[in-house]
VEXGU-499290 format. One record per residue (C-alpha): x, y, z. Coordinates in steps of 0.001 Angstrom, whole numbers, plus 524288, in hexadecimal, padded with zeros to 5 digits. Layout:
<vexfis>
XYZ/...
</vexfis>
This chain:
<vexfis>
47B329291D0C8A7/48A6E928BE0C99E/4908D923AC0D622/49CBB9278F0DED5/4A67F91CC50E0FE/4B3F391D250E8EA/4BC7E911370E570/4C89290D020ED89/4D46A9042D0E94E/4DB548FC0B0F1D6/4E8E9903990F6CD/4F4AB8FE1F0F15A/4FFC68FD9B0FB96/50A8B9068A0F9B8/515108FC8C0FBE7/512CE8F55E0EF93/512EA8FAF20E055/506BA8F8530D889/505408EC5D0D027/4FC338E53C0C7E4/4F3D88DDAB0D224/4F2258EAE30D8EA/4EC2B8F2C30CC5A/4DFC28E9B50CCC1/4DD0E8F0000D9DF/4DE128FD300D1D6/4D7F08FA880C42A/4CB688F42C0CAC8/4C6DA8FF9F0D252/4CCF2907E20C74D/4C56D903C10BDC6/4B7B39029A0C58C/4BADB911F20C852/4BCF3915F80BA70/4B1F190E770B6E0/4A875914BE0C0E6/4AE1F922EC0BCD8/4AA6791DAC0ADDF/49BC191B060B3F6/498E4927D70B743/49D209258A0C6A3/4A66B92E660CEAF/4B0AC9234D0D436/4BD449264A0DB80/4C8F391CBF0DD2B/4D10591DE00E8D2/4DD60916B50ECDB/4E960918D00F4A2/4F6B2911DB0F7F5/4F7C390A12103EB/5032490F4910A40/502D390A011195F/509C48FED612062/5168C8F7BC1247D/5198C8F32811574/519EE9010611243/522709051711DE6/52BC08FA8611AE3/52C4A8FCFB10CD3/5308690BED1103B/53B7790842118A8/5405B8FD9810F5B/541F69099310645/545A59132E1100F/53A4291B1310E58/52EDD921551150D/52228919D51139E/51BAB925FA10E2C/5259B9265410331/52330917880FF14/514E3919F20FF12/516D7926F00F847/51D9A91EAB0EBD0/513D8913980EC0F/5081D91D2E0EB56/50DFB9236E0DEAF/512A1916D30D85C/5045C910BF0DD10/4FD3891C7B0D708/506DA91C0C0CB2D/5043A90E1D0C72B/4F51E90E6B0C952/4F33B91A8C0C2EC/4FB6D914630B682/4F16090A3C0B655/4E56E912230B4D7/4E0D2910A80C1B9/4DADD91ECA0C667/4D95B921CD0D41B/4D37B92D970D69C/4DB9E92E1F0E415/4E72E925750E6CF/4EADC928EF0F455/4F518922CC0FFFF/4EF3F91D6E10D81/4FBC0924581135F/4F3C59321F11207/4EDDA93A8A11B8B/4E05C9362911828/4E4659272C11B89/4E92892B1D12734/4DA8C9329512AC2/4D25E928E61282B/4DA8991D9F12D63/4DB4D9246513A33/4CC9D9271E13AC2/4C865919BA13657/4D03B915A8141D0/4C9EC91F9914C8A/4BD9891C4B14857/4BE1B90DE3147B1/4C5E89101115560/4B991917EE15B39/4B07690F021562B/4B6F29032815D31/4BA088FC0115212/4C8D38FD3B155CB/4D0CD8F5A91608B/4DE8F8F49916521/4E4218E8E0166AA/4F2528E29616C15/4F5128D8611609B/500CB8CFCC15E74/506588D372150D0/511498CDE214873/51DB98D53414D00/52A838D33E145BF/537148D45214F60/540588D4471447A/539288DF3D13CC0/535D18E62814ACF/525DA8E81D1459C/519788E3E7145C4/516DD8DCFF137CB/50D048E17113148/5029A8D7DE129D0/50A9F8D82611D65/518388D7D81238D/512B98CA1112975/512358BD8F120E8/50D988AFC81249D/502CD8A5C1122AE/4F5458A8D2123ED/4EF6B8A42D13098/4E2848A0391289A/4E603899E211B2E/4F4BA8970A11E6B/4F8D889DD511187/508338A267112A6/50DFB8AF371121D/5020B8B66F11444/502F68C54111BB2/4FDDB8C8DA128B9/4F0AF8CD4A12711/4EB608C71211B67/4ECC58B8A411447/4EC7F8BB0210601/4E8A68AD3F103B4/4DC138AC1610B81/4D9B18BB7B10B98/4D81F8BB3811CBC/4DDB68C2E11257D/4E6EE8C2DD131EE/4EF708C7FD13A77/4FEC78C7441399A/4FF608C02914468/4F6C18B4EE13F24/500878B13B134A7/505D98A41613565/514968A3FB1346E/5174A8B39813354/522FB8B98A12DE7/525F28C77412D68/525688CB7D11FFD/5322E8D42F1211B/53BC88CC2D127AF/5358F8BEEB1270A/5357E8BC041350B/52B1F8B5FF13DD8/524088C174143A4/5224D8C14C152A9/516A38C7D1159AD/515DE8D4F2160FF/50A098DC22167EE/5044D8E8261630F/4F8528EFEE1656A/4EF638F213158D5/4E2508F81215369/4D89A8EEA514E65/4CBF58F23214779/4C0658E9411497C/4BD4F8E60A13E76/4B2978DB44141C8/4A9718E6A514842/4A6458E9B41385A/4A3308DB6A13559/494EE8DDF213260/498E88EB9912B6D/4A2768E5161236F/498948D95B1207A/48D6E8E14C11B6E/497788E99811402/49CC48DD4A10CC9/48DD78D8F010AD8/48B178E55E10390/493658E0500F88D/4A0528E6FF0FBF9/4A7478DEA90F5C0/4A8A28D2F90ED41/4A2498C51A0F094/4AF418BDA50F1FD/4B4888C8C20FADD/4A9038C94910294/4A9EF8BA1210418/4B8AB8BBCC1085A/4B3FF8C6521137E/4A90D8BDDF11767/4B4168B4A111B59/4B9A28BE6A123DE/4ADDB8C310129D5/4AC798B31312EE9/4B8F78B265132E3/4B88C8BF0313B44/4BC5B8CCB4139B8/4C8AB8D0281430F/4CC5A8DAD514984/4D5C48E34313E05/4E3CC8E7CF14315/4E40F8F70413E0A/4F1848FB141442D/500B08F8951422A/50BFD8FB3014AB1/5167B90353144BD/51E82902E213D95/5148F9064713348/5116190E3712861/5032A91388129E5/4FB5391D1F13440/4FC1B91BF6141B6/4F0D091A0114A0A/4ED899257614FC7/4F1DF9259215E6C/4FC2891A5E15B28/50BFA91D2215996/50ECC90F471530A/5020290AF914DEA/4FD9C90C4713FE2/4EFDA90AEB138BF/4F2AB8FCDE1312A/4F2C48FE93123B1/4E6898F7611217E/4DEFA9011D127F5/4E39E90D8F1221E/4E6989079611485/4D817905D310FD2/4D5B6913851155E/4DE009188D10A63/4D24F9174F10141/4CA789210610B3A/4D78992A2B10B86/4D8F1929ED0FC4D/4CB5C92DEF0F9AA/4CC549396F10510/4D80893E2D0FF88/4D06193E140F260/4C4879442F0F802/4CC2494FE910090/4D1EE952620F18C/4C697952A90E8A2/4BC15959130F253/4B49B94BD50F7F5/4B0A59483F10471/4B61193AF61080B/4AC4D937C4111A8/4A0BF938EB10445/4AB4492FE90FC95/4ABE992500106C5/4A23F9271110EB7/4964992BC7106C7/48A879258C10027/48EC892B9F0F3AE/49B50924A20F10C/49D3F915D40EE9F/4A9D7911AA0F45B/4B2379042F0EEC8/4BE5B8FD3D0F288/4C5848F5370E8E5/4CF868EDE40F00B/4D7CC8DFDC0ED01/4D2E58D2190F3DF/4DE998D1F30FCF3/4DA2A8DDE610502/4CB078DAB01073E/4CCB88D81B11556/4D0758E6291173A/4C6BA8ED3C10E45/4B9EA8E41010F87/4BBF88E22811E94/4C6D98EBC6126A2/4C48F8F81011E5E/4B45B8F9D711BAB/4B3878F5F412B6A/4BD899012D1301E/4B566909F912541/4A888905F912ADF/4AE5F90673138A0/4B3A8915A113748/4A743919D012FD7/4ABE5918421226E/4A4419106B11719/4AA239064A110E4/4AAA79032A1025F/49F7A8FF120FB03/4A7438F5120F3B0/4B3BB8EDDF0F4D8/4B9AB8E8990E819/4C3978DDBF0E9FC/4CB6C8D9B80DF63/4D5748CDBD0DD77/4E4018CD010DBD1/4EB4A8CBC00CEA6/4F2808C03F0CB9D/4FB5C8BFC60BEFF/4FB1A8B4950B497/4F2448ADC50C065/4FC308B02E0CB10/4FFC48B8530D627/5085A8C4920D1A4/516FB8C1030D1C3/521D58CA0C0D11A/52BA38BF640CC54/521A88BBD40C209/5204D8C9F40BDFB/512D98C89B0BFB7/513188D27D0CCBD/511E18DF1E0C28F/512738ED2E0C98B/509CE8F6360C209/514878FFC70BFEE/51BD38F4310B757/50F2D8EF3C0B076/50E588FEC50ABF0/51A4D8FC2D0A63B/516CE8F4A209C33/5084E8F3D609BB5/4FCF18FC6C09915/4F5348FCBB0A654/4E7598FCFB09CC8/4EB868EDB609A6D/4EB468EAF60A9C7/4DF468F28D0AC29/4D8198EA4909FFB/4DD3A8DCD10A555/4DA318DFD80B457/4CBA68E3F50B1BC/4CA5E8D9390A8DF/4CC728D1E90B3CA/4C5688D82D0BF44/4B8DF8D4110C11E/4B4AE8D9840CE7A/4B7DE8CCB80D5CC/4C3228C9210DE76/4CA4F8BF190D6EA/4D7878C1690D481/4DAC48C5720C6F0/4E5818C03D0BD77/4EE0A8C7530B49D/4F2CD8BD220AA4B/4FD4A8C4A70A328/4F90C8BDA50958F/4EA758BF8809704/4EE888CDA6099A3/4F56B8D02308DE8/4E9F18C88D08621/4E0448CF2408AF9/4E4978DBB708BD4/4E8B08DA8807C3C/4DB848D4A8077FB/4D2B28DCD907F9F/4D8418EA4A08272/4DEC98EBCF075D6/4DA7A8E21406CA9/4CB878E62E06F61/4CA688F3A7076AE/4D6D28F9F506F7C/4D4738F38506360/4C6868F7E4061A6/4CB2A9060206222/4D7309041105A6A/4CDE68FE8804F26/4C556909D304E71/4CC20914FF0535F/4D82E916A004937/4CF389146303D7F/4C56B91E0D04184/4D10B9276A04434/4D89A923F003786/4CBDA9211F02D36/4C0B2927CB03303/4C4CA935260369D/4C5859308304762/4B4F49328904582/4AB0E92AB904AD2/49DE09281C04378/490E59220204788/48CF09156404E33/485A390C790443C/47C279010504A01/4876A8F72D049E7/48FD6901A4052C5/48530903F505C25/4827B8F5F105EE1/491458F343060ED/490918FF8806AF0/4838B8FB700728E/4896E8EF2607315/495EC8F60607BA1/48C988FF4B082E2/483D48F48608737/48DE88ED5908F26/48F1E8FA4409706/4880C8F6E10A25D/48E218EA040A459/49C318EEFE0A3D9/4980D8F9670AC54/493638EE890B748/49FD98E72F0B3CA/4A7EA8F36C0B8A4/4A0338F6570C442/4A05D8E84E0C950/4B0978E9AB0C708/4ADBD8DDB40BDD4/4B8368E4460B377/4BA198D72E0AE85/4ACB48D69E0A884/4AC0C8E4270A436/4B8C18E14F09AEF/4B3568D565097E8/4A6CE8DCB309242/4AED88E88008B01/4B8868DC7E08555/4AC998D79007F0D/4A6768E3E707A78/4B3898E7CB07554/4B2608D9EE06BE5/4A5A38DF9006776/4AAF88EC220628D/4B7128E37305C2D/4ADC58DBFC05609/4A5818E7C105038/4B36F8EB8404A07/4B60F8DDD9043AB/4A8388DEE103EE4/4A8D68EBBF0378A/4B6ED8EB3403434/4B8918FB7303334/4C5DA8F93E02D76/4C06F8F2320228D/4B3C88FB53021EF/4BDE09093C022D5/4C1FF90551014B8/4B3789051700DB0/4AA8E90D80018C8/4B0B5917B5022BE/4A30A91A5802841/49F9190C0302A2A/4ADDC90B5A030CA/4AA60918C0039CC/49EB6912E403DD1/4A4EF9059704183/4AEC690C8604917/4A59F914DF04EF2/4A038909B005749/4AD289057F05983/4B1C39115405F97/4A4C791190066E4/4A84B9031806C2D/4B603907C306FDD/4B0A5911E3076BF/4A5DB9094807E38/4B1DD8FF1B08255/4B93190B0008787/4B09190F180919C/4AD98900B8096B1/4BC458FF1B09696/4C12990DCA09CAA/4C15D9098A0ABA8/4CAC48FE3D0A6E9/4D35A9054309D29/4D22C912E30A001/4DE43917A109705/4D9D490E2408CB5/4CC749143F08BAA/4D0F9922C508D3C/4D83691F020813A/4CBF991B8F07998/4C607927A207E92/4CF0D9307A07949/4CF459286A06C13/4C01792A1306B3C/4C0D5938AB06EC6/4B66B93682079D8/4B9E293BB0089FA/4BA37932890945B/4B0B7927F409207/4A6D89222809BF3/49BBB917FB09D9E/491AE922FC099FB/499269244308CE6/495AA914FF08784/48A679177F0818D/48DBB924AF0794E/492039228306C50/49E9F927C3065FC/4992792C70056A2/49C859369B04E13/4A80893A3505536/4B8B693B0C05577/4C1C8931A805B01/4CF889359305E4D/4DC6992EBA05832/4DCF39223F05E0C/4E80B91DB906766/4ED0C90FF9069B2/4E52790BEC075C5/4EE5D900F907C1D/4F7388F71A075FF/4F8C28E7D707972/4FF7C8E20D0851B/50C128DD6107EAD/510198CF9A08843/51E528D54708774/519A08E0DA09073/5135A8D70609ACE/51FAF8CF45099C7/527EA8DAC509BFD/51F758DEF00A68A/520C78D3090AE25/52EF68D1920ABDE/531228DF300B1D2/5289B8D9FD0BC8F/530448CE900BE49/53DFD8D6360BF71/5382B8E0AB0C842/536268D4420D088/5428D8D0290CF0A/54A7A8DDC70D251/53F738E0F80DC3E/53E158D60A0E3FD/532F08D70B0EDD7/537CE8DF870F9DF/53A968D9A7106F5/5336E8E31510F30/53CFA8E40911B0E/53BA58ECBC12813/549378EE7512DA1/546CA8FA1813761/5513A9019913EEE/5516B8FC5D14BD8/550AD904C715655/55D3490B8315BFC/56631902ED16389/57164905AB16C70/580FE9004916C73/57C738F9B817921/570538F3661702B/57BEA8F00916508/584F48E9CC16E9E/57A148DE8E17295/57A8D8D9DA1643F/583C18CDB7163AC/587F38CCFB154FF/590BC8C09F1520F/595C98B907146FE/58F738ABDD1460D/592278A16513DC1/5876A89B2313463/585F088B671380E/5790B887B9131D3/5709C88F3B12937/56255889B212418/5564588FAB11E4B/54A928920B126A5/53EDA88B95121F4/53480894E011FEF/53C0A89E94120D8/542458A4BC11431/54A4B8AE3611986/54FC88A726125BD/55C1689EDD126AD/55F5B8970E13385/56BFE8998D1371E/5745589489140CC/57F8E89C0F1465D/58B418996B14DC9/58F9E8A46315613/59B018A05A15CE1/596F28924916050/588BF898441649C/57ED4894BE159CF/5739D89CB7155E6/56803899F014DB9/564888A372145AE/5598E8A86013B91/55D8C8B12B13152/556478B7D612653/560F18B49C11AF7/55ADA8A8A111356/558438B1B21088F/566CE8B5F310805/56DBA8A9E110BF8/56F4489D5D109E6/5705D892B91166B/57C4888B9311122/583E38994E10DEC/5830F89E1C11CC2/588598910B1242B/5961B893AE127FF/594B18A2BD126A5/595D28AC301310F/58C408B5C313402/58B0B8C21E13D8C/57DD38BEC014732/577458C46415225/57AC08BAFC15C69/572808BF61168A5/567608C2FC162A0/55ABE8BD9F16909/555708B000163BD/549888B14F15CDD/540E68A65515AF7/53B5B8A4D314D90/5319B89B3E147FC/53D438938D1410F/54545893E114DE9/54DFE89CD815706/556A98A71F14F6B/561A48A963159E5/56B018B360152AF/568F38BD4914816/572D38BDA9139D3/577188CC8213694/573918CE9E1290E/5702E8DA5211F69/5680D8DDE3111CB/55BFF8DF2C10CB7/557628D19C10F2B/554918C64610623/55FEE8C1350FE9C/566558CF05102F3/569BB8CA8610FDA/5788E8CA9C114DC/57ED48C40A12136/588B88CA88128D4/593678C2C9129D1/5A15E8C02112D48/5AD658BA92126A0/5AD728AB0712660/5B8EB8ACB713189/5B31E8B46513C0C/5B2808ADAD1484D/5A3188A8F214AA2/59D4B8AF1B15958/5A5D58BB9E1580F/59EFE8C79C15D39/59BE58D1EA153D5/59ACD8E1A21595E/
</vexfis>
């Protein structure tokens, strides 16, 4: 009996391009969906761009465009990159959509009616320099549990725990580098602990892998905390109904994007969303990376349960990608954009290599570039493509492109290949693609040994019909192997289908024998990976990192209008730098001592990347002399240096001629 299945993949964030590490997320379910369809099941694949949050807003402002324009461009680029890698979505949508707003408001209202949402006044990290509350990803510091440094304000990459931004040790604003203060604001909170029993029952039902279940158990023991689901403006997202300047936190509406994508598809194809998401006749699965487990294994299913929607049947969790045993690096050229890869290499290479690494577990997988070249050339080219190229051209040129009958020896080979069917199906079903690939490679070895033993290149000279019989067995082996590989290599196997003169192959065609039929002209299936192309890809990635360094997010909003009376309060003075030193623990700051006409001021200035301390001593600068002193963890800053520029090394202090008189006012 066939199954009805809906699958979702984690949403790529619209603030960055797709790189090869992201591709694991979309290939893993794509292979599974293709397998399900080949196995006679109805299977739909949904995804969308994750489009909300402060980073989107800031990036758009930096470019001088509206956020809608930025996310529209990202959507086009993401979809192009993913589809060129053979990712076949039934719907690729956006969280900035009417459906997403509708479901966000509906879930929020249902949870509030149930008493699962409460208001609390909380202290939040606030940057007075940027004049904004700092979102989780715009504040960094030391994890309050494991003490790992350089962690974001919501979770720790090292220990996997979650926290509030105000709990970070030695926090810094990721935009300007200053230490944020705290400011009170009233927020909406989801009472996650109310759903502890339902969540434990869900995990116990086999919702996810054992390693993830163990991690979830740690969080249960620690205690589930109320989850802040609102954010203060300025913010790009959906406003909370009834509020003027509060928005749904992106982690509330982002996973709702799965529902929105499905609803949009259903409305366009005459299907009922309620039947697909909540109905008994459909199975629902989510695929995600291990970094977002907390949200998908606890927060999202709890909000679904509380609002009358069912959670997924299973959560497929995968690990990260390393390259040559290390974290991907822009400087080393191993942080490779999907678009860059596609300029140099065929997507089928990476699909095959990744499939050979994915075992259904949550361990990280490594792309060893040397192994990548060797594995693809040995297997994909040397075993699978070679098997077809050793039989097809000979049949075309010498034997009128016509197959004969299978003899006993050929039937025995074919039976061996067919006997692996159920094991390979089981491997695909459990997402253990690595095991499936090992089995298929072993079968290809059997078929290639058959060719070596029967030597058709020799027998064609003396016995054409015996050769036809041999090649008929080889062609049938090619067909069976193509079916087994099709979920992983759709383009490769489509070429084989055309060559064999058959329709779209499925697992139901495994036992069907090709005999007394004609094949089409053989065309080259795939070429070898050339090391020079891999080197060129790495070099291009390196050069992109050099020419386009990591953008420094800056949020410099235009301040409220001031009057001439306000401006007259400002006392700008020419001052001489009498001392300058680096500030330990603050890469961007220099500690300057200024002489303002006999009055000395202590200043912390964010110019360390543009100036060396010794170069400033004795120089004259313009400063705001009557700025209210500000206490920082490094000391008290009593004035402000005037400077301009884009940041980093591109900062230029406003100075005057050496002969100017220190202490003279500037008007």
